[in-house]
C-alpha positions as CSV (number, residue, x, y, z in Angstrom):
1,M,-19.7,-2.3,-11.0
2,G,-18.3,0.9,-12.0
3,T,-20.2,4.3,-11.9
4,P,-20.4,6.8,-14.7
5,A,-18.5,9.5,-12.6
6,A,-15.4,7.1,-12.2
7,L,-15.1,6.8,-15.8
8,D,-13.3,10.1,-16.5
9,A,-9.7,9.5,-17.2
10,G,-8.5,13.1,-16.2
11,Q,-8.6,16.3,-17.9
12,R,-6.4,15.3,-20.8
13,G,-7.6,12.8,-23.6
14,P,-10.6,10.4,-23.7
15,R,-12.4,9.0,-21.0
16,V,-11.3,5.3,-20.6
17,A,-13.0,2.7,-18.6
18,V,-11.2,-0.2,-16.9
19,V,-12.6,-3.7,-16.9
20,T,-11.5,-6.9,-15.2
21,D,-12.8,-10.3,-14.3
22,S,-14.2,-11.2,-10.8
23,V,-11.2,-13.6,-10.0
24,A,-9.3,-10.2,-9.5
25,C,-10.5,-10.0,-5.9
26,I,-11.0,-6.3,-6.0
27,P,-13.1,-5.0,-2.8
28,P,-16.3,-3.7,-4.1
29,D,-15.6,-0.3,-2.7
30,V,-12.2,0.1,-4.3
31,A,-13.7,-1.0,-7.7
32,G,-16.5,1.6,-7.3
33,A,-14.2,4.3,-6.1
34,L,-11.9,3.6,-9.4
35,G,-14.6,3.0,-11.7
36,I,-13.4,-0.5,-12.5
37,E,-16.0,-2.7,-14.3
38,V,-16.1,-6.4,-12.9
39,V,-17.3,-9.0,-15.2
40,P,-18.2,-12.0,-13.1
41,I,-17.1,-15.6,-13.6
42,W,-19.9,-18.2,-13.9
43,I,-20.2,-20.7,-11.0
44,H,-22.1,-23.7,-11.7
45,L,-23.5,-25.2,-8.3
46,G,-26.6,-27.2,-7.3
47,G,-27.8,-27.3,-11.0
48,R,-27.7,-23.4,-11.3
49,S,-25.3,-21.1,-13.0
50,L,-24.6,-18.4,-10.8
51,R,-22.5,-14.9,-11.3
52,D,-19.4,-14.8,-8.9
53,G,-20.0,-12.1,-6.5
54,V,-23.5,-11.2,-7.9
55,D,-25.9,-14.4,-7.5
56,I,-23.8,-16.0,-4.6
57,S,-21.7,-14.6,-1.9
58,P,-18.3,-16.0,-1.0
59,H,-19.9,-16.9,2.4
60,E,-22.7,-18.9,0.8
61,L,-20.4,-20.7,-1.4
62,Y,-17.9,-21.9,1.2
63,R,-20.8,-22.9,3.5
64,R,-22.1,-25.1,0.7
65,L,-18.7,-26.5,0.1
66,R,-18.1,-27.7,3.6
67,A,-21.3,-29.1,3.4
68,G,-20.1,-31.5,0.6
69,E,-21.5,-29.7,-2.6
70,L,-19.2,-29.8,-5.8
71,G,-19.0,-27.1,-8.0
72,S,-17.5,-25.9,-11.4
73,T,-16.7,-22.7,-13.2
74,S,-16.7,-21.1,-16.6
75,A,-15.2,-18.0,-18.2
76,P,-17.6,-15.1,-18.9
77,S,-18.7,-15.4,-22.6
78,P,-17.8,-12.9,-25.2
79,G,-21.5,-11.7,-25.0
80,D,-20.9,-10.9,-21.3
81,F,-17.9,-8.7,-22.0
82,L,-19.8,-7.1,-24.9
83,E,-22.6,-6.3,-22.6
84,A,-20.2,-4.7,-20.3
85,F,-18.6,-2.7,-23.2
86,R,-21.8,-1.4,-24.5
87,R,-23.0,-0.4,-21.0
88,L,-19.7,1.6,-20.5
89,A,-20.1,3.2,-23.7
90,E,-23.4,4.3,-23.1
91,R,-22.2,6.0,-19.9
92,G,-19.4,7.9,-21.9
93,A,-16.5,5.9,-22.2
94,S,-14.8,6.3,-25.4
95,A,-12.1,3.6,-24.9
96,I,-11.8,0.5,-22.7
97,L,-8.8,-1.3,-21.2
98,V,-9.3,-5.0,-20.1
99,I,-7.2,-6.7,-17.5
100,T,-7.5,-10.4,-17.7
101,L,-6.3,-13.7,-16.3
102,P,-3.4,-15.5,-18.0
103,A,-4.5,-17.0,-21.3
104,E,-3.1,-20.2,-20.4
105,L,-5.4,-20.7,-17.4
106,T,-8.6,-19.8,-18.8
107,A,-10.9,-18.7,-21.8
108,V,-11.5,-15.3,-20.1
109,H,-8.7,-13.6,-22.2
110,R,-10.1,-15.0,-25.6
111,S,-13.7,-14.1,-24.6
112,A,-12.5,-10.5,-23.7
113,T,-10.6,-10.3,-27.0
114,L,-13.4,-11.6,-29.1
115,A,-15.8,-9.1,-27.7
116,A,-13.4,-6.4,-28.2
117,E,-13.8,-7.0,-31.9
118,M,-17.7,-6.1,-31.7
119,S,-17.3,-3.4,-29.2
120,P,-18.7,0.1,-29.9
121,V,-15.7,1.7,-28.7
122,P,-11.9,0.7,-29.0
123,V,-10.9,-1.9,-26.6
124,E,-7.4,-3.1,-25.4
125,V,-7.0,-6.5,-23.8
126,V,-4.0,-7.0,-21.4
127,D,-3.1,-10.4,-20.0
128,S,-2.2,-9.8,-16.5
129,R,-0.1,-12.8,-16.3
130,T,-1.2,-13.4,-12.9
131,A,-4.4,-13.8,-11.0
132,A,-6.7,-13.1,-7.8
133,A,-5.3,-10.1,-5.9
134,A,-2.1,-9.7,-7.8
135,Q,-4.2,-9.4,-10.9
136,G,-6.4,-7.0,-9.1
137,W,-3.5,-4.6,-8.4
138,V,-2.6,-4.7,-12.2
139,A,-6.1,-3.3,-12.6
140,I,-6.1,-0.9,-9.8
141,E,-2.7,0.7,-11.0
142,A,-4.0,0.9,-14.5
143,A,-7.2,2.7,-13.3
144,R,-5.1,5.1,-11.0
145,A,-2.9,6.0,-14.0
146,L,-5.9,6.8,-16.2
147,R,-7.5,8.9,-13.6
148,G,-4.3,10.7,-13.2
149,G,-4.5,11.7,-16.9
150,A,-2.7,8.9,-18.7
151,D,-3.5,8.0,-22.2
152,V,-4.3,4.4,-23.1
153,A,-0.7,3.4,-23.9
154,S,0.7,4.7,-20.7
155,A,-1.9,2.9,-18.7
156,I,-1.0,-0.2,-20.5
157,A,2.6,0.2,-19.7
158,R,1.8,0.9,-16.2
159,A,-0.3,-2.4,-16.0
160,R,2.6,-4.5,-17.4
161,E,4.8,-2.7,-15.0
162,V,2.9,-3.7,-12.0
163,S,2.5,-7.2,-13.5
164,R,6.1,-7.8,-13.8
165,R,6.6,-6.7,-10.1
166,S,3.8,-8.6,-8.7
167,R,3.7,-11.9,-6.9
168,L,0.8,-14.2,-5.7
169,F,1.1,-16.8,-2.9
170,A,-1.7,-18.9,-1.4
171,M,-1.6,-21.6,1.4
172,V,-4.0,-24.6,0.7
173,P,-4.8,-26.3,4.0
174,E,-7.3,-28.7,2.7
175,L,-6.1,-30.6,-0.5
176,Q,-9.3,-32.6,-0.5
177,Y,-11.1,-29.8,-2.5
178,L,-8.6,-29.6,-5.2
179,R,-8.5,-33.6,-5.6
180,R,-12.3,-33.9,-5.4
181,G,-13.0,-31.2,-7.9
182,G,-10.4,-32.8,-10.3
183,R,-8.3,-29.5,-10.5
184,A,-5.2,-30.5,-8.7
185,V,-2.1,-29.2,-10.4
186,H,0.5,-31.7,-11.3
187,A,2.9,-30.6,-8.3
188,L,0.1,-31.2,-5.8
189,A,-0.9,-34.5,-7.2
190,R,2.7,-35.8,-6.5
191,L,2.4,-34.6,-2.9
192,G,-0.5,-37.3,-2.8
193,A,-2.6,-37.7,0.5
194,S,0.2,-36.7,2.8
195,L,-0.9,-35.7,6.2
196,G,-0.2,-32.6,8.1
197,I,1.4,-30.5,5.3
198,V,0.2,-27.1,4.2
199,P,1.3,-26.6,0.6
200,L,2.0,-23.0,-0.3
201,L,1.5,-22.3,-4.1
202,A,2.8,-19.3,-6.3
203,L,1.7,-18.2,-9.6
204,R,4.6,-17.5,-11.9
205,D,4.0,-16.2,-15.3
206,G,0.8,-18.0,-15.8
207,R,1.5,-21.4,-14.1
208,V,0.8,-22.4,-10.6
209,E,3.8,-23.7,-8.9
210,P,4.6,-25.1,-5.3
211,L,6.8,-22.6,-3.6
212,A,7.1,-24.7,-0.3
213,V,5.4,-27.5,1.7
214,T,5.3,-26.7,5.3
215,R,4.0,-28.5,8.3
216,S,1.5,-25.9,9.6
217,F,-0.4,-22.7,9.0
218,Q,2.1,-20.7,11.0
219,A,5.1,-22.0,9.1
220,A,3.3,-21.2,5.7
221,L,2.6,-17.7,7.2
222,D,6.2,-17.2,8.1
223,R,7.4,-18.3,4.7
224,M,4.8,-15.8,3.0
225,V,6.2,-12.9,5.3
226,E,9.8,-13.9,4.5
227,E,9.2,-13.7,0.8
228,M,7.5,-10.4,1.0
229,A,10.3,-8.9,3.3
230,A,12.9,-10.0,0.8
231,D,11.0,-8.2,-2.1
232,A,10.2,-5.1,0.2
233,A,14.0,-4.3,0.6
234,T,13.8,-3.3,-3.1
235,G,10.9,-0.8,-2.8
236,R,7.4,0.1,-1.4
237,L,5.1,-2.8,-0.8
238,H,1.6,-2.8,-1.7
239,V,-0.2,-5.9,-0.3
240,A,-3.7,-7.4,-0.6
241,V,-4.6,-10.2,2.0
242,M,-7.1,-12.7,0.8
243,E,-9.1,-15.4,2.6
244,A,-11.7,-18.0,1.9
245,D,-13.7,-18.3,5.0
246,A,-10.6,-18.0,7.0
247,G,-10.9,-14.6,8.8
248,P,-9.1,-15.4,12.0
249,Q,-6.3,-16.8,10.2
250,A,-6.0,-13.9,7.8
251,R,-6.0,-11.4,10.6
252,R,-3.0,-13.1,11.9
253,L,-1.2,-12.7,8.6
254,V,-2.5,-9.0,8.4
255,D,-0.9,-8.4,11.7
256,A,2.5,-9.9,10.8
257,V,2.6,-7.7,7.6
258,R,1.9,-4.6,9.4
259,A,4.3,-5.3,12.1
260,R,7.2,-6.6,10.2
261,L,6.8,-4.9,6.9
262,A,5.3,-1.4,7.2
263,P,3.6,-1.5,3.7
264,A,2.8,1.4,1.7
265,E,-0.7,0.0,1.1
266,L,-2.5,-2.9,2.6
267,I,-6.0,-4.1,1.8
268,T,-8.0,-7.3,2.8
269,T,-10.4,-9.0,0.5
270,T,-12.2,-12.2,-0.2
271,F,-10.5,-14.9,-2.1
272,T,-12.7,-15.2,-5.1
273,P,-15.4,-17.7,-5.5
274,A,-14.4,-18.5,-8.8
275,M,-11.3,-20.1,-7.5
276,G,-12.6,-21.2,-4.2
277,V,-14.8,-23.6,-5.9
278,H,-11.8,-25.6,-6.7
279,A,-9.4,-25.0,-3.9
280,G,-12.0,-25.0,-1.1
281,P,-12.6,-22.9,2.0
282,G,-9.7,-22.3,4.5
283,I,-7.1,-20.5,1.9
284,V,-5.3,-17.6,3.0
285,G,-3.0,-15.9,0.6
286,V,-1.2,-12.6,-0.5
287,G,-1.2,-10.6,-3.8
288,Y,1.3,-7.8,-3.9
289,W,3.6,-5.7,-5.9
290,V,6.7,-3.6,-5.1
291,E,6.9,-0.2,-6.4
292,P,10.5,1.2,-6.8
293,R,11.6,3.9,-4.4
294,P,12.1,7.3,-6.1
295,T,15.7,8.1,-6.9
């Protein structure tokens, strides 16, 4: 959760807090340093309702999934968001900017919008049009803009710019979890039970789509690096590598990104349990955005 000292948006204008949901995969130290308040998604597992990243760790979730447990998720309620808004107002925030998942994918955006109507301070809700670490970059850059003295309108413009320039990829090595959880997207369902394939998925404007169907982890990794390399030719690359109980594989991707792409910024993070419930362990992915080079 954010800290009171980090709510200061700079010397000019009001103090503005940034809020996002836990799907954004922002490492706790980064969220804390920027004062980003994270509202957890609810995970329902073993007859209990657990807050993502608070009541259950990613390691524990993926251990239980590998043991055969099934889970589900639900969006934070308007009350969950309102509690966060009130807490931030008590700490001194005079305005709040919320960065959410796409409205088409979840009720998170609607919950935040409903809570905004009851908030003690003004709230602006921005649909990031992306998810996971790409959504995280949108929230991070909005918070950085505010800390640099931007007003709310400028921070929203920054968030939308980063959203437009962001991409999200994830390789899904074990389709059984998507099928078993009943959350396979249509494209994956058409792949059926084919053996020896590693689908590479992309999120485009709120929709999950197949980018490629590869025959190995290495082939999927290479394709992700190729996609990033093409984008990096247009600007400075900011990359977050995500993993779901797949540390060694993620390190291979980190090494490849460092060696081939020389990113301006590279962070590693855990793939959120809120998505891991449906996609299972073993996932490795990237969320990134490309910053235009100064002219």
